[in-house]
C-alpha positions, 0 to 999 in steps of 0.5 A: 735651076727652073726660076717659077717665081720669075716672069716676064715684067718680074723687078729681079737684082743680080746676085753676081757682078757681070764684069764683062757687061761692069754691072754689079752685085745689087744691080736691078733689072726687069725680065723682058723675055723669059726662056722655056722651061725658064732657067734663062730670061733677058733682062733689061738694065735701065738707069734710073732716068729709064734710060736702057743701058744693056739687054742681057741673057742671065741664068736663075742662079743669077738673078732673084726677084725683088722682095716686097719691101724692096719693091715698096722703097724701089716705087718710093724713090721713084715718085719722089725722083718722077716729082722732083724733075 
């Protein structure tokens, strides 16, 4: 499956658990590399504070881009957290 909607720096969420890595469905990450054709992606998983936990290689069926509403909510949470510190 080729994903034209996922590009470099796209914010994505996991669609399945990754028990080997200890990551759960719904975890958010950022695409930092796209293999051609766009079927495999390197995704950076980070903490809310911005520390990198791990970079994982994922297939297109394992991730999807966040919706506009999800991105808005994420930005509000991030801005709120930043203002608090």
